[in-house]
ROTIMAR-456407 format. One line per 5 residues: number of its first residue (from 1); their letters; for each residue x, y, z of C-alpha. Coordinates in steps of 0.5 Angstrom, whole numbers, padded with zeros to 4 digits. Last residue first. Layout:
// ROTIMAR-456407
NUM	A	X,Y,Z; ... $
END
This chain:
// ROTIMAR-456407
60	ADRMV	-0397,0171,-0042; -0401,0177,-0045; -0408,0178,-0042; -0414,0174,-0044; -0420,0177,-0041 $
55	GLLDL	-0427,0173,-0040; -0434,0173,-0039; -0440,0168,-0039; -0446,0169,-0039; -0450,0161,-0039 $
50	QHAVY	-0457,0160,-0041; -0459,0154,-0037; -0464,0150,-0041; -0467,0143,-0038; -0471,0138,-0043 $
45	ILEGR	-0474,0132,-0040; -0475,0125,-0042; -0479,0120,-0037; -0486,0122,-0041; -0487,0115,-0043 $
40	EIQDR	-0488,0118,-0051; -0481,0121,-0049; -0477,0116,-0046; -0478,0110,-0051; -0477,0116,-0057 $
35	RTQLW	-0469,0116,-0052; -0468,0109,-0052; -0469,0109,-0059; -0464,0115,-0060; -0459,0110,-0056 $
30	QAFST	-0460,0104,-0060; -0460,0108,-0066; -0453,0110,-0064; -0451,0103,-0061; -0452,0101,-0067 $
25	ADLEP	-0449,0106,-0072; -0443,0106,-0067; -0441,0113,-0068; -0434,0116,-0069; -0435,0116,-0076 $
20	HGSLT	-0441,0120,-0077; -0446,0117,-0081; -0452,0120,-0077; -0450,0125,-0072; -0453,0132,-0075 $
15	TEVFH	-0459,0127,-0077; -0460,0125,-0071; -0458,0130,-0066; -0463,0135,-0070; -0469,0129,-0070 $
10	LIHRL	-0468,0129,-0063; -0468,0136,-0062; -0474,0136,-0065; -0477,0129,-0062; -0476,0135,-0055 $
5	FYAED	-0481,0140,-0058; -0486,0136,-0059; -0485,0132,-0052; -0485,0139,-0049; -0491,0142,-0052 $
END
């Protein structure tokens, strides 16, 4: 179910970024709560794109 998947992604973001020196802890907590609320209301969706890129680097 999409909500289950979104909760796990949100948990990953939270555990990865909590305590990061460049993030304001209060703003981050509010952002997380907003996303949780959106999940519960069915307003947050996950869209994934599979992008394959190929590049060639040449000497300058």
